[in-house]
Residue frames as qw, qx, qy, qz and C-alpha x, y, z in Angstrom:
[[0.363, -0.900, -0.234, 0.054, -29.80, -3.31, -4.43],
 [0.409, 0.720, -0.266, 0.493, -27.14, -0.54, -4.52],
 [0.710, -0.364, -0.390, 0.461, -24.57, -0.53, -1.73],
 [0.194, -0.977, -0.044, -0.074, -23.95, 2.53, 0.45],
 [0.602, 0.444, -0.339, 0.571, -20.41, 3.93, 0.57],
 [0.633, -0.719, -0.251, 0.137, -19.38, 4.20, 4.17],
 [0.444, -0.734, 0.282, 0.431, -15.75, 5.18, 3.81],
 [0.744, 0.644, 0.031, 0.173, -13.43, 6.17, 1.03],
 [0.278, -0.832, 0.451, 0.161, -9.61, 6.15, 1.30],
 [0.533, 0.567, -0.617, -0.114, -6.66, 4.74, -0.53],
 [0.846, -0.343, 0.387, -0.130, -5.95, 1.11, 0.40],
 [0.079, -0.542, 0.778, 0.307, -3.08, -1.20, -0.62],
 [0.630, 0.210, -0.626, -0.408, -3.31, -4.09, -2.94],
 [0.303, 0.048, -0.912, 0.273, -2.73, -6.45, -0.06],
 [0.279, 0.152, 0.520, -0.793, -5.62, -4.92, 1.89],
 [0.646, 0.246, -0.255, -0.676, -7.91, -5.35, -1.15],
 [0.499, 0.176, -0.844, -0.093, -6.79, -9.08, -1.32],
 [0.044, -0.030, -0.841, 0.539, -7.71, -9.53, 2.30],
 [0.487, 0.215, 0.274, -0.801, -11.22, -8.01, 1.94],
 [0.687, 0.246, -0.414, -0.543, -12.10, -10.03, -1.18],
 [0.402, 0.155, -0.899, 0.083, -10.73, -13.28, 0.36],
 [0.214, 0.041, 0.721, -0.658, -13.09, -12.88, 3.32],
 [0.672, 0.257, 0.035, -0.693, -16.10, -13.07, 0.96],
 [0.747, 0.127, 0.653, 0.003, -17.33, -16.35, -0.37],
 [0.211, -0.236, 0.617, 0.721, -15.98, -16.73, -3.91],
 [0.148, 0.501, 0.805, 0.282, -19.53, -17.46, -5.21],
 [0.053, -0.845, -0.397, 0.356, -20.49, -13.96, -4.02],
 [0.247, -0.531, 0.297, 0.754, -17.87, -12.24, -6.07],
 [0.624, 0.727, 0.158, -0.240, -18.79, -10.78, -9.40],
 [0.836, 0.416, 0.071, 0.350, -16.54, -11.02, -12.47],
 [0.196, 0.849, -0.207, 0.445, -14.78, -7.75, -11.72],
 [0.539, -0.699, 0.395, -0.256, -14.09, -8.72, -8.10],
 [0.963, -0.043, 0.228, 0.139, -12.76, -12.06, -9.16],
 [0.651, 0.609, -0.043, 0.451, -10.38, -10.33, -11.56],
 [0.117, -0.847, 0.269, -0.443, -9.36, -7.90, -8.92],
 [0.789, -0.507, 0.331, -0.104, -8.72, -10.67, -6.41],
 [0.907, 0.260, 0.091, 0.318, -6.51, -12.53, -9.08],
 [0.394, 0.758, -0.158, 0.496, -4.57, -9.38, -9.56],
 [0.391, -0.789, 0.286, -0.378, -4.19, -8.68, -5.90],
 [0.934, -0.270, 0.226, 0.064, -3.05, -12.27, -5.21],
 [0.822, 0.362, 0.030, 0.440, -0.36, -11.99, -7.94],
 [0.321, 0.673, -0.088, 0.661, 0.93, -8.45, -7.10],
 [0.496, -0.829, 0.092, -0.241, 0.63, -8.01, -3.33],
 [0.478, 0.551, -0.590, 0.346, 4.04, -8.07, -1.84],
 [0.025, 0.150, -0.777, 0.611, 3.13, -8.52, 1.87],
 [0.135, -0.469, -0.868, 0.095, 0.00, -9.50, 3.88],
 [0.137, -0.740, -0.402, -0.522, -2.99, -7.26, 4.27],
 [0.602, -0.754, -0.216, 0.151, -2.38, -6.84, 8.01],
 [0.656, -0.258, 0.118, 0.699, 1.26, -6.05, 7.45],
 [0.273, 0.469, 0.398, 0.739, 0.45, -3.66, 4.70],
 [0.301, -0.850, -0.333, -0.275, -1.97, -1.70, 6.93],
 [0.660, -0.644, -0.057, 0.382, 0.65, -1.46, 9.71],
 [0.582, -0.012, 0.266, 0.768, 3.32, -0.38, 7.28],
 [0.103, 0.697, 0.391, 0.592, 1.07, 2.30, 5.76],
 [0.457, -0.859, -0.219, -0.077, 0.34, 3.74, 9.20],
 [0.717, -0.439, 0.077, 0.536, 4.03, 3.58, 10.16],
 [0.482, 0.251, 0.305, 0.782, 5.20, 5.33, 7.06],
 [0.072, -0.796, -0.337, -0.497, 2.58, 8.08, 7.50],
 [0.593, -0.790, -0.134, 0.078, 3.57, 8.58, 11.16],
 [0.728, -0.387, 0.177, 0.538, 7.36, 8.37, 10.91],
 [0.463, 0.020, 0.386, 0.798, 7.83, 10.25, 7.59],
 [0.189, 0.584, 0.255, -0.747, 4.90, 12.64, 7.46],
 [0.087, 0.068, -0.677, -0.728, 3.74, 11.48, 4.07],
 [0.642, 0.048, -0.038, -0.764, 0.16, 11.25, 2.83],
 [0.762, 0.020, 0.604, -0.230, -1.87, 8.01, 2.94],
 [0.800, 0.579, 0.047, -0.148, -1.81, 7.84, -0.85],
 [0.303, 0.761, -0.569, 0.071, 1.91, 8.13, -0.98],
 [0.397, -0.409, 0.781, -0.255, 2.32, 5.47, 1.70],
 [0.833, 0.255, 0.417, -0.261, -0.06, 3.14, -0.12],
 [0.681, 0.692, -0.228, -0.079, 1.88, 3.53, -3.35],
 [0.014, -0.653, 0.735, -0.181, 5.18, 2.73, -1.50],
 [0.619, -0.150, 0.708, -0.304, 3.59, -0.38, 0.06],
 [0.837, 0.436, 0.186, -0.273, 2.16, -1.50, -3.27],
 [0.629, 0.709, -0.310, 0.073, 5.39, -1.19, -5.18],
 [0.804, -0.535, 0.149, 0.215, 7.92, -1.83, -2.28],
 [0.488, 0.813, -0.283, 0.141, 10.75, 0.06, -4.04],
 [0.917, -0.223, -0.057, 0.326, 14.21, -1.31, -3.46],
 [0.564, 0.133, -0.031, 0.814, 16.31, 1.86, -3.96],
 [0.150, -0.539, -0.265, 0.785, 16.39, 5.42, -2.95],
 [0.050, 0.118, -0.496, -0.859, 15.86, 6.52, -6.50],
 [0.257, -0.370, -0.818, -0.358, 12.68, 4.50, -6.69],
 [0.252, -0.610, -0.608, 0.442, 11.42, 5.90, -3.36],
 [0.097, -0.388, 0.005, 0.917, 12.12, 9.37, -4.54],
 [0.103, -0.151, -0.684, -0.706, 10.04, 8.78, -7.69],
 [0.298, -0.581, -0.755, -0.064, 6.94, 8.22, -5.44],
 [0.356, -0.704, -0.385, 0.479, 7.61, 11.21, -3.21],
 [0.384, -0.080, 0.155, 0.907, 8.93, 13.93, -5.49],
 [0.138, -0.463, -0.439, -0.757, 5.51, 15.41, -6.41],
 [0.420, -0.673, -0.607, 0.054, 3.11, 17.16, -4.18],
 [0.008, -0.819, 0.024, -0.573, 2.89, 20.22, -2.03],
 [0.764, -0.643, -0.029, 0.051, 5.08, 19.39, 0.82],
 [0.199, -0.822, 0.515, 0.142, 8.70, 19.60, 1.97],
 [0.635, 0.491, -0.596, -0.038, 11.42, 17.58, 0.26],
 [0.910, -0.396, 0.123, -0.011, 12.52, 14.41, 1.87],
 [0.068, -0.788, 0.604, 0.099, 16.27, 14.27, 2.48],
 [0.630, 0.354, -0.686, -0.084, 18.44, 11.43, 1.31],
 [0.004, 0.205, -0.840, 0.503, 18.90, 10.40, 4.98],
 [0.598, 0.096, 0.439, -0.664, 15.13, 10.20, 5.44],
 [0.771, 0.358, -0.352, -0.391, 14.83, 8.19, 2.19],
 [0.368, 0.348, -0.844, 0.177, 17.52, 5.77, 3.56],
 [0.255, -0.066, 0.727, -0.634, 15.49, 5.39, 6.73],
 [0.737, 0.260, 0.102, -0.615, 12.19, 4.87, 4.78],
 [0.692, 0.373, -0.589, -0.189, 13.96, 2.21, 2.60],
 [0.085, 0.243, -0.887, 0.384, 15.24, 0.48, 5.81],
 [0.526, 0.086, 0.545, -0.648, 11.57, 0.26, 7.06],
 [0.786, 0.360, -0.180, -0.469, 10.37, -1.10, 3.71],
 [0.482, 0.423, -0.767, 0.036, 13.21, -3.66, 3.74],
 [0.187, -0.164, 0.825, -0.507, 12.36, -4.84, 7.26],
 [0.695, 0.221, 0.332, -0.598, 8.73, -5.47, 6.10],
 [0.694, 0.458, -0.451, -0.326, 9.90, -7.22, 2.99],
 [0.307, 0.336, -0.869, 0.193, 12.01, -9.64, 5.01],
 [0.435, -0.150, 0.626, -0.630, 9.29, -10.34, 7.60]]
């Protein structure tokens, strides 16, 4: 039976992990099992923390959901790495000061 798509939006690797862990492993198909394995290995923070961090980055730095998700997935550790995720797109440039603040927010989540 085909499943109906209810919502479509970018989500972090940690959120994917949380969703797949909620299901009984016997219910997961091969692709979902591989996805769960990947998410387990590469998620940097918990799903709940990732969701909060994505929302915080969007609100405080006026970035898109997809940009915030990429930042949370990779958790860059330098201004140059942050800049690489944010240099493209049709919006204003983010100043070095704003990037320092963004990196501070990421570092706080990394330490939590």
